[in-house]
C-alpha positions, -999 to +999 in steps of 0.1 A: -042+116+684-022+098+708+009+111+719+042+091+711+061+110+734+056+111+775+023+095+772+008+123+797-029+131+792-033+166+787-060+189+798-073+217+784-072+243+813-044+262+803-037+251+766-071+262+746-076+246+714-112+255+709-130+289+708-151+304+737-172+330+734-165+348+767-123+347+763-102+357+732-093+330+713-057+316+719-029+286+706-008+291+732+012+310+706-009+340+690-037+354+699-068+365+679-063+399+684-025+397+665-042+376+638-070+403+631-039+432+629-024+410+604-055+411+585-057+447+584-023+453+568-034+430+542-060+454+528-036+483+527-035+503+497-002+498+477-007+517+450+019+539+442+024+571+416+044+571+385+037+536+370+008+527+345+003+491+329-011+457+351+001+439+379+021+414+375+047+429+351+055+406+323+068+407+284+046+419+263+038+392+243+007+403+221+021+434+204+051+443+224+077+432+203+095+426+167+113+396+151+108+360+163+109+350+199+105+323+219+089+332+255+089+309+283+054+300+301+056+325+331+061+356+303+094+367+318+124+344+301+130+353+262+154+337+237+159+351+204+151+335+172+160+355+142+188+383+135+178+411+163+145+406+182+130+431+204+104+427+229+092+453+259+074+446+289+033+456+296+039+482+324+056+516+314+068+542+344+066+581+340+075+594+373+097+583+402+125+558+407+123+521+395+145+492+385+141+458+375+172+433+372+177+408+340+195+376+343+223+370+318+219+330+304+242+340+276+273+364+271+263+371+230+252+403+214+222+418+234+208+453+242+192+461+277+174+490+288+145+517+283+121+527+254+090+545+247+061+534+228+071+556+202+100+534+194+098+514+164+122+483+160+132+459+133+159+432+124+186+458+123+175+483+150+170+475+186+164+490+220+191+519+219+192+522+184+164+548+181+157+582+196+142+577+232+156+542+239+184+534+259+206+507+261+236+488+278+258+464+256+278+444+282+291+420+248+306+452+234+307+470+265+290+502+250+258+522+257+236+533+230+211+558+223+212+563+185+253+567+190+275+547+208+302+552+231+325+528+258+305+519+288+308+496+317+323+459+321+317+429+298+293+403+313+291+369+311+267+341+315+253+339+352+257+376+357+228+400+368+219+432+354+202+458+372+184+486+351+176+518+369+159+548+362+153+579+376+124+600+362+130+628+387+164+635+380+162+623+340+188+597+346+194+562+335+222+542+356+231+503+354+246+480+379+266+446+370+263+421+400+250+450+424+281+473+412+272+504+398+289+507+362+282+549+367+257+567+353+248+560+316+224+587+304+213+621+316+189+645+307+166+619+292+132+631+279+107+633+304+075+653+307+038+647+298+031+617+272+065+600+277+065+570+295+092+542+297+092+504+292+113+480+303+128+465+267+156+442+253+172+434+216+187+404+216+208+379+185+200+349+176+201+321+203+209+344+231+185+345+262+180+360+292+154+360+321+137+394+339+128+400+374+098+430+371+097+420+411+077+389+411+106+377+431+129+396+454+155+416+436+188+400+441+204+434+446+178+457+460+186+495+462+175+510+493+138+492+495+116+492+524+092+509+503+122+528+490+137+563+512+155+574+486+158+541+466+146+526+435+112+504+436+107+472+416+084+476+388+060+449+403+048+453+439+060+432+467+032+411+482+040+433+515+007+420+533+015+383+522+052+387+533+042+397+566+017+371+573+044+346+559+070+362+582+049+363+613+037+329+609+069+311+602+078+329+634+048+314+649+062+277+637+096+282+653+081+291+684+063+262+683+093+241+676+113+257+704+087+250+730+077+216+749+053+212+774+059+201+809+033+184+817+043+182+858+048+217+863+017+230+836+037+250+818+057+259+783+093+255+783+121+261+757+138+233+741+167+233+712+145+229+678+172+206+662+159+179+686+126+187+676+106+156+665+073+150+643+060+125+665+058+142+696+028+158+717-005+159+701-012+195+712+020+207+693+008+192+663-029+203+663-013+238+668+009+237+639-020+224+619-039+255+625-007+276+617-003+253+587-036+263+574-029+298+568+008+295+558+006+266+535-016+286+507+012+315+508+039+286+502+025+283+468+039+315+462+074+322+445+079+355+459+074+341+496+092+308+489+122+326+478+122+352+505+108+336+536+112+297+533+145+294+516+162+321+537+148+301+569+159+269+555+191+286+549+195+303+583+195+263+595+225+256+579+243+286+589+258+273+618+279+251+597+289+215+602+277+186+581+241+182+566+236+155+589+237+173+619+210+194+608+177+173+611+154+199+617+150+202+578+140+168+576+114+171+601+099+201+587+097+185+551+078+156+571+059+181+585+049+200+549+039+164+537+017+157+567+000+190+573-003+206+535-024+196+508-006+178+483-006+203+455+007+227+480+035+210+492+045+199+453+041+236+443+060+249+476+092+221+464+088+233+431+093+270+434+117+260+465+144+243+442+136+264+417+146+294+435+177+275+449+188+268+414+187+304+401+202+315+433+230+290+428+235+295+392+237+337+395+255+340+426+289+358+419+320+340+425+337+348+454+371+331+468+356+309+490+328+301+468+308+306+498+274+310+480+279+281+459+286+264+488+255+273+510+230+267+481+242+230+476+237+222+514+205+230+512+201+215+481+216+185+497+193+185+526+162+187+512+173+159+486+180+138+517+142+138+525+129+106+507+094+117+494+107+150+486+135+137+466+113+111+444+089+144+439+116+162+426+131+132+406+094+124+388+083+158+383+117+185+380+145+166+376+156+171+336+122+183+332+111+216+346+141+220+370+172+204+349+194+200+376+223+196+353+226+233+366+238+224+399+268+204+389+283+233+369+308+260+381+308+287+358+341+301+350+348+340+360+353+361+333+363+390+356+390+378+378+395+405+398+359+401+409+364+365+418+391+372+442+417+353+421+443+379+428+439+376+468+440+338+459+469+337+432+490+370+442+517+356+420+512+346+384+535+327+361+533+311+323+555+290+308+577+305+276+594+278+262+574+250+244+585+219+222+569+206+191+546+189+214+532+217+230+550+209+262+571+233+283+605+228+274+624+241+298+639+220+326+634+227+361+669+231+364+673+256+339+652+281+354+663+313+372+659+315+410+634+342+403+610+322+379+616+292+403+602+312+429+576+323+409+561+289+397+563+277+427+542+305+445+517+302+415+516+263+420+507+269+459+477+296+450+464+268+419+464+243+448+443+266+475+419+273+441+419+234+438+407+226+473+380+253+473+367+243+439+367+204+453+342+214+483+317+221+457+327+191+438+321+171+467+286+185+474+273+180+440+285+142+439+266+137+474+234+148+456+241+125+426+247+100+451+215+104+468+199+105+434+216+073+425+202+056+460+185+022+450+177+013+484+147+038+493+119+013+484+097+023+515+077+048+494+077+033+456+101+028+436+139+035+443+152+065+433+178+052+411+156+043+387+133+070+383+167+088+378+178+066+352+150+069+330+145+106+334+184+104+325+179+087+295+150+110+281+175+140+290+203+121+266+172+117+238+163+151+239+199+162+234+208+140+207+178+141+186+176+181+187+216+184+177+219+206+150+178+219+148+172+232+183+203+246+192+185+262+224+170+231+234+204+213+243+221+214+272+251+240+269+283+219+267+298+233+297+275+219+317+279+185+304+313+185+313+308+192+349+279+168+350+297+138+331+327+140+360+302+144+390+281+116+371+316+093+368+327+098+403+290+092+416+287+059+393+322+046+401+315+047+441+280+031+436+299+003+417+327-005+440+303-004+468+285-031+451+318-048+445+328-048+481+297-069+488+300-091+458+336-096+456+327-118+423+317-086+404+335-069+381+351-037+400+349+000+383+387-002+373+377-030+351+339-017+340+327-025+304+290-024+290+281-059+280+273-064+245+233-075+251+225-039+257+231-033+221+207-059+206+181-071+231+160-038+226+163-033+267+178+001+261+167+027+236+194+042+212+170+067+197+178+063+163+217+066+167+236+052+141+248+012+146+278-001+131+265-018+107+237+005+096+201+008+106+187-012+133+157-025+112+181-036+086+201-053+111+173-071+129+161-085+091+195-097+081+209-109+113+176-128+127+192-158+126+220-148+141+206-133+171+182-167+174+215-187+176+238-167+195+219-147+219+183-168+224+166-140+211+138-146+187+121-119+166+087-118+155+084-111+119+055-089+120+077-066+142+100-066+118+079-055+088+062-031+113+097-018+122+109-012+087+077+004+075+080+026+106+116+037+093+103+049+063+075+064+072+101+083+095+125+092+065+091+110+049+081+128+079+118+139+092+115+171+072+082+182+093+091+169+126+118+189+126+101+225+124+089+241+153+056+247+162+043+271+191+045+254+224+060+222+208+091+240+191+114+238+219+126+234+254+144+263+269+149+247+302+186+260+303+191+289+280+165+305+299+170+309+337+134+307+344+137+269+333+102+265+321+090+251+285+090+278+258+055+276+248+049+307+230+065+312+196+064+353+189+068+360+152+058+395+133+062+373+103+031+372+080+036+331+071+026+309+102+050+280+109+038+245+097+022+222+120+043+189+121+024+158+115+042+145+143+052+160+174+084+165+190+073+146+222+059+118+205+052+085+221+080+058+216+073+033+186+072-001+189+101-016+177+120-044+194+118-033+227+097-041+259+087-009+273+090+027+267+115+046+287+091+063+310+074+029+317+104+007+324+103-003+364+131-020+387+122-056+376+128-043+338+161-032+346+175-052+371+156-085+364+141-114+388+134-148+389+152-161+359+145-129+343+180-107+331+164-078+329+193-053+307+212-086+302+190-107+281+205-127+255+238-135+270+261-145+239+282-175+245+316-155+240+303-135+270+316-146+304+288-159+328+300-136+352+282-107+374+293-078+367+275-047+386+240-036+394+225-036+357+210+003+363+247+014+367+256+000+335+232+016+318+242+046+334+279+041+322+264+036+285+246+072+291+277+086+302+296+075+274+267+091+249+271+121+269+308+124+260+301+119+224+273+144+222+292+172+234+317+174+261+346+165+236+342+192+217+339+220+250+370+202+264+385+213+229+372+249+232+385+256+267+421+252+251+421+284+235+429+297+268+462+284+273+468+289+237+461+324+244+486+323+274+515+311+251+505+339+223+511+365+247+542+351+267+554+348+230+545+385+224+559+399+259+593+382+253+596+395+220+585+430+234+612+428+261+640+419+233+631+450+213+630+472+246+665+457+253+680+465+217+659+498+210+685+529+210+685+555+238+678+583+214+642+568+203+623+578+231+594+573+214+596+541+202+607+532+236+576+544+252+551+527+228+569+494+237+568+499+273+533+506+269+530+475+250+552+453+275+526+466+303+496+457+285+509+423+274+520+417+314+484+427+323+468+404+303+490+376+310+480+381+343+447+378+340+452+351+319+469+331+341+447+333+370+414+324+347+437+295+333+444+282+369+405+283+372+401+261+345+430+236+353+413+235+386+376+228+372+383+211+333+419+199+330+429+184+367+446+154+372+414+138+388+396+153+352+420+134+334+419+103+351+380+102+349+383+109+307+407+075+309+386+056+327+359+063+300+386+054+273+392+022+291+355+013+295+349+021+255+381-003+247+367-030+267+332-030+255+346-028+222+364-057+226+335-077+244+313-066+217+337-077+187+341-113+203+303-118+193+310-117+156+284-105+135+262-089+165+292-067+164+271-046+141+247-038+161+271-016+183+263+021+182+291+041+164+296+066+196+316+036+215+343+040+187+342+076+183+347+082+220+373+056+221+389+077+194+382+109+210+388+106+246+425+095+237+426+126+216+417+145+243+440+130+269+469+136+244+464+171+236+441+187+256+454+178+293+494+188+286+512+205+295+496+207+331+490+166+332+513+141+312+497+112+299+524+092+306+519+090+341+483+074+340+480+038+351+485+008+327+491+037+299+510+015+276+486-016+274+460+011+270+478+027+237+482-007+226+443-019+232+436+010+210+460+006+183+446-031+178+409-015+177+421+011+152+444-015+128+414-043+131+383-022+125+395+005+100+384-020+075+360-036+092+335-052+069+307-052+095+314-013+100+292+003+069+292+039+081+312+060+058+316+088+086+329+064+109+349+046+086+368+078+075+371+083+112+388+052+122+412+059+093+420+096+102+425+080+138+450+056+128+467+080+105+472+100+137+481+071+158+512+064+134+528+102+138+541+099+173+567+074+184+549+059+214+518+055+197+535+040+165+554+018+191+518+004+201+509-005+169+542-023+167+534-040+199+500-058+185+499-093+175+516-102+145+488-115+125+471-082+133+497-061+118+500-082+086+462-080+082+461-041+087+491-038+060+474-058+039+442-035+042+461-007+035+476-023+005+443-028-015+433-009-046+427+025-042+400+026-063+362+027-050+373+034-017+389+066+006+425+063-008+439+095+007+443+085+040+455+054+033+482+069+015+491+093+043+497+066+067+519+048+042+538+077+041+539+081+077+556+048+079+580+058+053+588+094+059+625+096+078+638+067+049+634+083+017+657+109-001+657+139+012+627+132+035+637+134+071+627+169+077+600+180+102+595+216+082+599+220+044+632+239+038+618+265+018+593+271+043+620+276+068+637+306+051+603+324+042+585+318+076+611+310+103+583+319+126+566+288+120+591+264+126+583+253+160+546+243+153+532+218+172+516+202+147+548+192+131+563+163+142+601+145+135+600+117+112+595+085+131+595+054+105+585+022+114+607-007+100+586-034+112+555-024+089+578-017+059+589-052+060+552-065+066+547-045+034+578-060+015+569-094+024+533-091+016+542-072-021+567-099-030+546-130-022+512-114-034+520-109-072+484-100-083+479-079-051+512-058-061+502-054-092+465-042-087+477-019-057+507-001-079+483+004-108+459+019-081+486+043-073+499+052-104+460+057-117+456+086-088+488+097-093+482+105-130+448+124-118+461+141-089+488+159-110+467+165-139+445+183-118+473+199-100+480+213-134+446+222-145+445+242-114+476+261-118+467+269-152+433+285-138+454+305-113+481+320-140+447+331-160+434+346-133+465+361-125+467+380-159+434+393-152+437+427-134+419+417-102+442+389-101+450+396-064+411+381-059+419+343-067+393+323-049+407+306-015+389+272-021+405+270-054+440+277-040+432+251-010+425+226-036+455+230-060+476+227-028+458+194-017+465+181-054+500+190-051+507+172-015+487+145-029+511+140-061+538+142-034+523+117-011+517+095-039+550+097-053+567+088-017+549+058-016+560+044-050+597+053-035+587+034-004+576+004-032+605+006-052+631+006-025+613-020-003+604-042-033+624-034-064+615-062-082+583-057-091+595-029-114+628-050-122+619-083-126+599-088-158+596-127-151+568-111-127+535-105-147+532-067-151+564-056-142+573-040-174+539-021-179+542-009-144+578+002-153+573+019-183+539+035-166+562+047-138+588+064-162+561+079-180+544+094-151+578+105-138+590+120-173+558+141-170+563+155-137+597+165-143+591+184-179+562+202-157+586+213-129+620+216-141+611+236-176+626+272-173+602+300-167+572+276-171+538+278-157+550+259-124+577+283-114+552+312-125+527+303-098+552+294-075+571+329-076+533+344-071+538+335-035+498+333-030+491+324+005+474+291+009+498+276-016+532+282+006+536+242+002+538+242-038+573+243-045+602+229-063+619+209-033+592+186-022+578+170-054+618+169-070+631+151-042+606+124-041+612+117-081+646+118-075+646+094-045+627+070-071+651+074-100+682+067-077+665+033-067+655+021-099+692+033-117+713+017-089+701-019-091+732-033-106+722-060-126+688-042-139+704-009-143+706-006-178+667-019-183+654+004-163+676+032-181+664+019-215+627+023-202+633+056-192+648+069-226+628+054-248+597+071-231+586+099-256+583+119-229+618+121-215+637+153-218+674+155-211+674+188-197+650+176-169+680+155-156+705+182-162+684+201-138+679+177-114+720+171-115+727+208-113+738+213-147+727+240-172+699+261-166+685+280-134+684+257-107+650+254-087+668+271-060+676+302-084+640+300-091+627+306-063+650+329-047+651+354-072+655+392-067+624+414-058+616+421-095+606+386-103+580+390-079+564+413-109+575+391-138+554+394-174+526+367-175+524+374-213+517+338-235+547+324-244+554+293-266+541+271-235+508+274-247+521+254-278+532+225-256+514+195-244+493+203-213+501+164-204+540+157-207+547+192-215+576+177-239+561+176-273+538+202-291+501+197-292+494+176-324+461+161-314+421+174-305+397+151-286+361+148-297+335+162-292+351+180-263+381+198-282+403+195-254+444+191-270+475+170-261+501+152-282+496+122-298+518+100-273+499+114-242+464+104-259+476+072-274+488+060-238+458+075-219+434+059-244+451+023-235+435+025-201+407+051-201+381+066-224+376+096-204+389+131-214+419+143-192+405+175-184+366+175-185+361+135-180+340+134-211+339+100-232+363+106-262+347+093-292+378+101-317+409+121-322+418+142-351+451+158-359+458+191-351+480+221-362+479+258-350+465+280-371+488+311-385+486+340-369+489+374-385 
């Protein structure tokens, strides 16, 4: 070897590198005598009395378990897969003081502790539920030994529980994150024949990992062979540990030593300036040391205790990671002087140790632990060869580096130091109907203003500290997205992209099947935000170099990705249905518009494969042994779960196709794992991912094609679980609001409490203290959540994602029929992202402050208006989602104005689709949309909450879901024009509305008859809640249909009153008949409707006289005041067989009890008689005539007028839908 340093030749006079027989061997750093001493220490006996069992200590997966469990390949991580599974370790203790640690991955129901061999567990009883077993349960904050009492603190995911047993004193103690929870049990059974095993019982999907001593205990209790402390159950490798420390010391000595050739001596230097390419003697010396050091670095204990701490020490001085090049030089040294399998195992164990340390570090105010571990991770990933090895072999496979991008939320505010960081707490106490803080700053008192400002300053301090962690996480992703490091093979970005895609596939394919195989949503949220930041930075760098490309503000995913087969969407639903079906039906469009020719043989193969997949889907979804589950994140050991333990006698069926099946050949070029940079980016006329550009797509460079696929993956990731998690975290803000209301109410009661009632005052003051303490805790926790999840920057990320989806949908829509290839999740994410921005980020941030907010609202409105009835979209779920989103959109003034701003042609087309006949489509949502466009214009229809509910439930009057009416006169005008000009459409639409009203009200009457029958029985309080919900829904549908009829009569009265129009007379007669039937049912004295209303059953609050009577009144007023035609409408109304004068008198308040009197009677009326009355003799349809006809064959009954009218349009029975084959006269039999 030649020296690249000074170039001076070195003699062996003072620097011996070969052995001499007459002198002790020396490398210039250590002597042979020292090495022999180390070898002697290695042979020392480490047997400890008081322990029985094999070393290493693992979980007993052969006989020591009960229930169904998944155990990781290292036999230390476990996931519950049944109601309550139990497992113990392979080693027991009978004397001395012992400890082990449990890393909590999920904070659910678990009981952790000790048990004897005689303990027998089952699916109901676990550790602590039997004699001689003792457990701590941090979920319910209790300790268990047959009986249970309060003990300890609640645990959270990311905590570490230490389980200590002192068999000399007979005590058991537990610690949480190194803090003792106190002695849990004393005087435990000891003596001959009694030995205790570590054990755990855990419920379904809960997961932990054990550390019996295979790694250094995170919170050791006076070790160093334990003078008066607790020993780990597994012996630490003391000899190897000492040897590794010594050898590492020699390495450090070499790094700080240089050879002064002129003076012929060794001199010290700064190890930070050491370079690999130096004196050959130094490298040869290091090679000798590494010959002993390298094998030790394959052991996890030594890597974590020796190497990781040494590397962390290098970075302790602070400064940027770039200021510490020594780590890069050391990694070069590892790759040079260690065997490939050694350096691979060393890097794997090092990164997994870093990940464990990061994940299970306690939260402190400055987040020092998290920053420390992320800095070292960044330093390691800066080394190109190491980064590519980790990307190829660990990232998203074993390591699952998503954990590095998560910032856990502290469950215990005090321990996290938030009390010092945010000393003053504050919470909003007044909210408007949209959930925003109602009180203006000028209305605040001086004290409130000071508190709020102090709280906001504390939140800003917290946010700045969290931003340091987030910046490091983004740096890690920027390293993984490097596409310039091609000197040692494929660039990092393309390795990352393929692994990322496979990660998404696992999470998409396992949804709903294997919950523990999924990346937890809280990890996904953080990962998504960091990835958006990193991708946008890379995108803008490319735009800076190529100004003609699109900047990240205008980013979108080109439609080619959806149909050219270059990107695998792993059977996710397309807008037009199955991919195989689309390729068959749209192959000509693909050829003409995108120049993509599909081989007919491939289409046939794809179709047959889809059929085969349907046949095998049931078997493929069943777990089978090692292939059953990835427990990479649920288990802190982050290995694959390759042991499925079950005490059941029935073995699991092996699937015909494994979950890790190879990619099938559909219309795609290569499997995800096989793609290279050329396949993605393209070259020499190959467009890569953008193959098949349609003519409608502009010929303009967008960005690196790899970034386009990553953005596509980000959209998919949001759809998989991020949106759902964003909604879950809002519960903390809701809790703050509820406790603030409770505290205010309590304070008002204290002020009103009489001074003589000291007992009541004392209880109120206790409640006040509890509420105040809870609010202090929640407000600090809310500050953390707002900083990590709902900050302004996170809101901008979601807004950017919304804009990406909108632009992508617009570009895909321009391709015409090829729009059917677009995945459904783009539309879902567009709707959900808007919902999140509107509902989840307020009141901390306002959507109105977002750049281009108004334009974005209009773009989304145009998408909803166009595609809710798009024939290219065939999926029922996505069509329902679009309809629901449009219904929500027209509820709020700002979004409704956005609908009105879309081009007139699109508005008219939207209204035409809404006015299509209700048959053969989900009409209820359509009807709600029309109702919301009318609400605020109808008769007695300007309320935000039903008047009768304001009297009975005033506390619900300010629910955020209740919006003020915001009718759209513009859309009403479009509706009037369409119905007026298109007579056929008007007739078919109104006939369908009348049919649905007939059905809905008949169903409602049938339901309340069943409720009355249930109320007559002694067990009347047990009415099925589902039945009540269906009844209320039918009533609400009836009211909404009546409101649509009122809207139509008001806007276009000639449809009913101008009998020169075809169907006008028939429509008016049908309308009159239905109105009379509704009035007769609702207004009769002491009728069935009255009885059910007065029952005041929970779930039927909306069922009342007012909403339905004012809707009917609105229709009657419009058709009876139209000047010249009033006599025509009145004649039809009066000539209807169902007409009853008392119904009109009831509406006018003349004669009989009014509806108000019927609903606000004395308390005695709540217990009215439910004996049969003459009502049973009346027609159950019109409630105006006696029963006079019986149907055959079902024997249901009505009056002749109703059945004759019904049989003109329908041959099915009103009630059971059986086909009526005959109608006979009926007379009530005489009773004795």
